[in-house]
N, C-alpha and C positions, 0 to 999 in steps of 0.2 A: 462339878466345878464350883468352888467357892473361895473368895478371897476378900481381903480388906486392904485398901491401898490409899495412900495419900493422894489427894485430888491432883496436885500439880505434877506429880510423877506420871499419873495416868494420862492427864491432858497433854503433856509433852509428847508421850509416846503415840497417842492417837493423832495429834497434829502432824507428826512426821509421816506416818503411813497414809494418812488421809489424802495426801497429794496424789496417790495412785488410784483413788476411787473415782470411777466415772459413772455419772448418773445416766449417761446416754448409751451405756453398754447393752448389747443385745442379750448378754448372759446375766440374769438377775443376781446370781450369787456373787458376781464381781462388784456389786455395789456394797458388799459387806466387808467387814474386817474379821480376819480369822484370829481367834484367841486360842492360844495353846498354853495351858498352865501345868507346869511340872512342880516338883518339890519346892524349889527356891527360885524359879524363873518363869516369867510371863513373856511369851513371844507373840508379837502382833504382826500380821502380814496382810498386805493389800496389793491388788494388781488390777490393771485394766487391759492386760495383754500387751500393752506397749511398754509400760514400766511396771516393775514390781519393787515394793519397798518392805523391808522387814526390820523390826527393831526389837531389842530384848530389854526387859526390866529385871535386874538382879543386883545383888550385893548391897541391898538397903537394910537398915535396922528393922527388926520385927514390928516395931510400932508404926513404921511407914509402909511396910509391905509384908503381909502375912497370908500364907497359903493354908487354907483349911481343908480343901479337897481338890485333887487334880481333875483335869478334864479339858475338853476342846469344844468350841462352839463358834459359829459365824454370826456376827452381830451386824445389823444394818448400820453402815458407817455414818451416814448423815445424822441419824437420830442419836446415835451414841455420842457423836461429837457435840451436838447441841446440848444434850442432857448434862454431860460432864462439864461443859463450859459454863452452864448456867446454875449448876448446883452451888449453893453458898458454903457448904460444909467443907471442913478440912480433910475429912476422910470419907471414902465411898466404899460401900459393900456391893459385891457382884456375886450373884448365885444363879446357877442353872437349875431349873426345876422342870420335871416332866420331860427331860432330855432336850427339848428345843425352846423352852421358855426361859427368858433371862429376867431376873429380878435385880433391879438396881435401886438401892435404898440407902438413906442416911437417917439421922435422928427424926427429921420432920418430912422427908420426901420419900416417895416410892413410885418407881416406874416398872411396868411390865412390858417387855418387848418380845415379839415373836422372833425366834432365831432360826437358823438354817443348820441342818446337820452337816458336820464337817466332811462327810463322805461325798457331798455334792461339790466341794471345792476342787478346782482343777489341780492336778499334780504339778507343782512349780519347782523346778530344779534350780536351786541357788548354789550350785557347785563353785568351788574356787579352783583356779588354775595352779599348776605347780610352778608356772613361770610368771609370777606377779611383777608388776612395775610399781615402784613406790614414788609418789609425788608429794612434796610438802603441801599441806592443806591450804596455806595462804597463797602459794604459787598457783595451785589448782584453781582457786577462786579468781585470781588475776587473769589466768588464761581465759576462763569463761567470760568474765566481765568485759575483757578487752577484745573479744572476738565475736561472741554470740549475736550481738546487735546487727552485724553485717550480713548474717545469713538471710536467705530469701524466705519470703512468706508464700511464694507461689508453688503450689503442689504440682504444677505442670513440669517442674524440674526438681523432682524429689531430692536428688543428691545435693542440690544447693541449699536445701533447708537444714542441713547439718553442719557440724564443725568437723573438719578433716584433721585427724590426729595421725601424724606420720612420725614413727619412732625408728631411728637407726642408731645403734650403739647407745650412747648416753645423750643423744640430741633428740628432743621432742619439738617438732614443728607443728603448730596449729594454724589452720587457715579457715576463714569463712568469707564467702563472697555471694552477692546476688547479681553479679555481672556488671554492676555499676560502681561497685566499691569493693575493697578487699581489706581485711584485717589479718595481720600476721603476727604471731607471737612465737619466739624461739627460746626455749629454755634448756639448760644443761641439767640433766638428772644426776643424782648422787652416785648412781651405779649404772653400768652398761646393761642393756637389755640383751638377753640371750638370742632373741629373735627380732627381726624387723617387722613392723606393723604399719599398715596404711588403712585406716578405718574411718568411717563417717558416722558420727553419733548425732541423732536428731537434736538440734539446738534447744528446742523447748524442753526436752527431757533433761538435758544436762544442766540447764538453768534451774529446773525444779530441784535437782540434787543439791546445788550450791545453796538454795534457800533453806534447806533443812540442816546445813552444816552450821556449827556454832562459830564463835569468834576466836577460838583457840588457834593461834598461829603456828604452834609447834607440833601439831599432829600430822599424821601421815594418811594419805589416801592411797589405798591399794587398788590397782587396776588389774582385773583378770579378764583377758581378752580371748574370745572364742570366735568361731566362724560367723555367727549370726547375732551375737549378743556381747555385751560387756557388763561385767559385774564390778561395782565399786564398793569397797569395804572401808568404812570410816567409823572408828569407835564402835558403838553398839548398833550401827546401821549397815544393812546390806541394801544396795540400790542397783537394780538390774535394768538395763535398757536394751531394746533391739538395736541393731545396726541397720543403716540404710544401704541397700544393694546398689551397686553401680560404681563406675570409675570417676573419682573426683578429678576435675580439670587440673592440668599442670599450671598452677598459678605462677610459677617462676617466669613463664612467658609474659605475664602481665607487668612484671617489674621493668620499668623503662631504663634506658641508658643513663649514664651519669648526668646529673642536673647541670643546666647551663647557668641558672640563677638559684641561689639559696638565700631565702629571706629568714631572718631570725627575729622572733617576736615574743613578747610576753603572752603566754597562753591565755590567761584570764582576760586580758585586754582584747586580744584577737577574737576570742569567743564572744565577748560582749558587743563588739562592733558588728560582727556578723548577725548576732541576735537582733540588734536594733535595725540593721539594714534590711532584715527579712520581714519586718513588721508590715511593710507596704507591698509585699509581693502578693499577687492575686492567685497564683497557683499554689495552693497549700501543700500539694504533694511534692512539687519540685523546689519551690521557693528559690528561684534563680537569682543570684547576686553576681555582680561583676567586680573583680579585683583588678586594680591597676596600681602601678608604682610610679612616683615622680621623685627621683632621687631617693632620699631616706624616708619619704612619706608614702604610706600605704593608703589607698582610697578604695572604699567599698561603696558601690552604688546599686540601687534597685529601683524599678519603676513599674507602674501599672497605669494604663490609660484611664481606668475607672477610678483609681484611688489617688495616685500622685507619685512623687519620687522622693528618694532619700539619698543623702551622701554622708558617709562617715570617714574620718581620717584618723590615722595613728602613726606614731614614729616607729620605724623598724631599722634594722641594719641589713645590708646586702653584701654578698661576697664579691660582686662585680657592679659596675656602674649601669649596666644594661637595665632598661625598664621593661615591664611585662604587662600583659593584659589577658585575663582569662575569666571565664564564667563557670559557675558550678552550683550545685544544689546546696543551699545553706543548711538544710536539715541534715544531709549526709555529712557535710563538713563539721557541723556542731557535734554530731554523734561521734565522729572520729576523734575530735578534740577532747571530748569528755572521757575517752578511754585512757588518756595520759594522766599521770599523777605528778607531773613536773611543773615547774614555773615557766620554763622556756620551751618553745616549739620551733622546729625548723620546717619551712615550706619549701620543698624542692620542686622547681619549675623546669620541665624538660622542653616543652613546646606547647602551643595553644591547643593542639588536639591530642596531646599526650597526657597520661594520668598525672595528677598532682600527688606528690608523696609527702607524708607528714612523718617526721622523726624527732627524736630528742636525744641529745648526747648524754642526758642524765638517765635515760631509759632505753638503752640500745637494743633490748630484746624485742621491742615493739615497733612495727611499721604499719602505717595506715595509708591506703591508696584511695583516691576519689577521682572518678572520671570527670573531665570537663564537659560542659554543655555548649553546643554551638548556639549562638544567639543571632546569627545572620543567615 
């Protein structure tokens, strides 16, 4: 195996697949990146058994990517990434000598790495399904950014650590919850799915996938769904993740009845007053603040015996004259507000022990739910 490649092309490819490298893996070969070099294509693969990422390099001018000898090798991922990142040269040469020795060299630098024979790498099947589901890449990113934060971090409830993708016809409904809050995004797909799907994808995995996607808003993400895994195909990237076993809770039951009071507020102003009101909360995990209304004035209060108290006011509009009082976690509320990309937010109040619903008429596909906290 021997090639000459432009540094930025190689670094981009290694950066993408390195997200799947685990230094804690019990199988040493999985700390490596598999290089497969054919006539005009370089394929890089990395896996930690939880996710697998594969990307291809092809279609470049010969001066930027030149194959001199075909071959396969497994390179230690961490060192390869560091070497390529720190080399100052525009072009890098890679050559395999003595079957498992990798020579990486430029005009003034030379690195010799011990490689691993490709036969030791596990057989990874990145097959595509005949029944794929197409999702616009910017819509896909929105889905993940607006729901993943609400998933649980507690491994005691594995199914809640994922995002639930429910596809029926051309409707894709995504939910994530940690039992104290719920994020729901509903999008209409451009085409109907031949089958219905109800799967749970680990939130950490799917966030990693969105991080290696670029800013192109007009591309398509293909989802290929199987019994125990999902494969996403995006441009020259294949990203495969395991699915979480178990039945996701019926989140429709969490949605309360019609709100008795709807408060409409400027989102940035509402976020800012919560942010300031939470400064003096003593419990950094819950950051409890109390919201009250007096006419068209919204009042936020928090207090701590050890620290002091704070009161913030802002003008809002209400659909009825009734006043309300409710307490909640400022952190949960702020994270929910950050998921909206609108100027105005609606706070739907159902009752003092009922969930608080956040919506926006400008972004009807998104709903956020935050449970109140009893303070008496």
